[in-house]
N, C-alpha and C positions, 0 to 999 in steps of 0.2 A: 288597528290592534289585532294581533293574532292570538287565538286561544286554542290550545290543544290540551287534551287530557293526557297526562303523563302515564306511560305504560308501566305497570308494576313489574319490576325486575326481580327474578328469583334470587335468593341469597347465594353468594359464591360458595363453592365447595372449599372447606377449610379443614386442616388438621392442626391441632394445637401445637404451638412451639414447644410446650413442656414435654409432650409425647415424643417429638422429634429429638430433642436434646437428651432426654433421659434414655431413650432407646439407643442413641448413638454412643453415648458415654458407657452404657451397659455393655454394648458390643465390644467397645475398646477394652474394657476391663476383662471381659471374658476371654478375649484373644491373648491377653497378657498372663492369664493364669498358668498355662503350660510353662512359660518361662520362669514363673515364680517357683514352680515345682522342680525346675531343673537344678542339678547339683552345682552348675556354674552360673548361677543366677547373677545377672547384672542389672541393677535397677534402671540405669540409663537406657539400656537396650529395651527393657520392658516398657518404659514410658514412651519411647519412640514408636515401638510396635503398636501400642495402644493408641497413640496419637494419630498414626496413619489410618488405622481402622475407624476411629471415631470421626476423623475429618472426612474420610470417604463416605461414611454413613450419612453425615450431615449434608454433604454436597449432593449425594444421590437422592436423599429425601426431598430436598428443596427443588432439585431438577424435576423429579417426578411430579411433585405437587403443582409447580408453576407452569408446567407444560401440558397440564390436563386441558382438554377442550372445554370451552365455556358452554354451559347449558343454556339453551333458549327453548321457549315453549314450542316454537315451530320446528326446529331442527332436532330437539332433544339432545341427548349426550352421545358422543361417539368418540372414537380414537383408540380404543383398546383393540389391539390386533397384532398380527405378526410383524408388520412394518414398524409399529411403535415399539414393540418389544426389542426388535433387532437394533433400532436406533438407540434405545436406552442402554442396551448391552455395549454398543460401540462407544457411547459416551462414557460409560462406566470403565471400559478398558483404558480409554485415554486418560481419564482422571486418575485411575490407579497407577498407570505408568508414571504420570507426573509425580504422584505422591511417593512412588517407589524411588524415583530419582532423588527426591528430597531426603528420603530415608537413607539412601546410599551415600549422600553427601554428609549426613550426620554420623553414619556408621560405615565409614569407608573400608573398614577391615573385613566386612562381610562380602561373601561371593554374590555379586549382583544378579547373575542369571537365575540361580535357584530361588533366591529370595523374591525376585520380581515375579517369577512364575507362581510362587506360593501366594503372593499378594493378589495376583490377577485372578486366580481360582477363588480366593476368598471374596474378592470384589464381585465376581459373577454370582456367587451364592447369595451375597448380601443384596445385590441388585434384584435378583429373581424373587427373593423373599419380600422385599419392599414392594416390588411391582405387583405381586399377587395380593399383598395385604391392602395396598392402595386401591387395587381393582375391586376388592370386596367392599371397602368403605365407599368407593365412588358409586358402585351399583346400588348400595343402600340409599345413598344421597339421591340418585336418579329416580329410584322407586318413590321416594318421598316427594320429589318435585312433580312427578307424573300424577301422584295422588292429589297434591295441592292444586295442580293445574286443572285436573278433572273436576275438583270441587269448585274452583273459580269459574270454569266453563259452565258447569251445571247451574251455578248461582246466576251467572250472567244470562244464560238461556231462559231460566225461570223468570227473571226480571223482564226479559225481552217478551216472553210469551204473555206475561201479566200485563205489561204496558200495551202490547198489541191487542190483547183481548179487550182492554178498557177502550181502546180506540175503535175497535170493530163494533162494539155494542154501546158506543158512546150514546147515552140517552139524549143529550142535547142535539147531536147530529140526527139521530133517528126522529126525535120530536120535531125538529125544524123541517126535516124531509117530509114527514107526514103532514105537517101544516101546509107546506108548499103544495103537496099533492092535493090536499083538501081544497085549497084555493083554486088550483087549476081545474079540478073537477067541477066546482061550483060555478066557475066562469066559463065552462065548456071549452077549455083550452084543448086544442087538438093535440098538443104535445104531451098531454097527461099519460097517454099509453106509452110513449117513448120514455117518459120519466119513470114509470113503473118498471119498464124493462131494464133501464139503467140501474135502478135501485136493486133490482133482482140480480143483475150481473155483478154489481159491486159486492153483494153479500155472498154470491156464489164464488167469486174470486177469493173472498175471505176464507171460506170453508176449504177450498181446494189448496190454498197456499200456506195456511197457518202453520203447518208442521214442517215446511221446507226451510232449510238454511239459506238456500240461494235459488233464485228463479231467473230466467232470461230477462234482460232489460226490456225486450219487446213486450213481454207479458206484464211487467211492472207498469209500462206505459199504458197498456190496456186498462189496468186497474185504475191508474191515475185518470185516464180519459173518462171512465164511468163516474169517478168521484167528482171530476171537474164539471161534468154535465149536471150533476145534482146541485153543485154549488152555483153554477150559472143560472139555473132555474130559480134559485133563491136570491142571489145578489145581482143577477143580470149583468150589466156592464160595470158593476162595482168591482169586479175581479177579472183580471186578464192573465192568461198563461201563454207564454211564447216558448215553443220548443225548437231547439236547433242542435240536434244530436248528430254527430258524424255517422255515416252509414256503417263503418266498421265497429262502432261502439254498440250498435244494437244487439250484437251477438254476445256482448259481455254479460256478466251476472251481477245480481244485486240482492241483498236481503229483502224478502217480501215486505211490502207496504212502507218501505223507507221513504219513497217520494211522497206518498200520501201523508205520512206523519209529518214530513217537513212542510208540506203545503198547509196542513192543519195548524202547524206551529205558527206559520205566517198569519193565519186568520186569527189565531188566539191572541196574538200580541198587537195586532195592527187594526186601524180603522178600515173597514171595508164598506164603501158607500158609492153612490153615483157621483157625489160631489168630490169624494176623495178615493178614486179607484186604487186598488192594490194591484200593482204590476209584478208578476213573478216571471223570471227568466230561467229556463232550464236548458242548459247547453253543455257541451263537452269541450275540453281544451287539450285533449291528447292523453293526459295522465289522470284526469279527474272528471267527474260529472258534477256540474256546478248548479246550485239552486240559489238564486239571488232575488231579493225583493227590496222595494223601496220602503223606507222606515217612516211610519206615521203612527206612532204608538198611541194606544188608547189612554184616555185620561184615567180611567179606572181599569187597570189590567186584570184579566182573569187570573184566578188562582192557578198556580203551576207548581208542580213538584220538581221540575227540572230533570225528571228521569228520562224524558223522551230522547233528547240529544245524547245524553250519557249512555242510554240504552243502545242507540245506533252506533256510538263510538265503540262500545264494548264488543259489539258483533264484528266490527271491522278489525279490531285488535285480535280477536280470536281467529278470524279468517286469514288476515294478511299480516298481522303484527304491525299494522299502520293505523294512525289516528285520522279521524276526519279533521278538517281544518275549518275553523270558524273565523271569518274576517268581519269586523264591525267598524263601520265609519259613521259619520254623522248622517249620511243619506242612504247607505246600503247595508243590508245584512246578507252575508254570503256564506254558504256552506259548500265545502268541496269534499266530495266523496271519491276515494281512490277507485279507479276502474279495476274490476275483477274479471279476468278472462277465465275461460273454462279450465285451463290447465292449473289454475290456482284454487279450483274448487276442491276442498278436502273436508 
């Protein structure tokens, strides 16, 4: 079973059909007014003239709207510039030429050259007006999306920091670590000093990395190493971590404490004992860093908010616009983290 969290897509930029049709019909009527004031007014000619202008306005409206670049959180919005303007004008000239041909077919007694030139100039003016108007509306839309994206990112980062803070000062972890240390001191275990140093290293890494969005994978593995040393002192051979990371992946980046959170998630939901060891595999497969463990669920599961995995997923969405992938089978629980190289660090 594959489980991914769907990424929230921003709403598409839209202009109401009512505005498009009313403005196009209004332009058609306005261009017919001079003919109405003419002493030789012919209703049929005025209707054709208005129809050509209204049709051109409709077509150029929809062309401009539907060729707008889609907004994404990573790329933002783009596309307004000289090339786009020239392309729009070229399309407008072709459309108006075709409509002028239709007008000439309906009103064959008119001189085609001057009439076509008049329509082309009219089309350029309408095209420029619509282009600038849509540009203003689209910029307002982009500003709104950037503000919403900033709010979503801020909210996600706050949740990430909150969850990370909870994990870093987890009273159960600290209590268990101190209990283990107490037992080691009382039994004159020579590794007690190493345990104290690893516990110190772990919390030092916590303080140094908590405000960073990304850290090198090599540093994350050092954090994980200190964390696993503390767990091994507590569970002994009840937990085993096997690491098989390709050399080139060590230089990649990862949100801090991601691997530690995933290992803690394994312990939270599974039995960890000498009789039933928990085996965790950490490896790379080219495009992902994979954390995999055997499933041996606790009879009475610990309370969980489910925020941890969602929290990690939100950070990957923000950094790469990619989701983490969760695969669950009867025997294995697997999480795949997209590899982040330094060029993607933004």
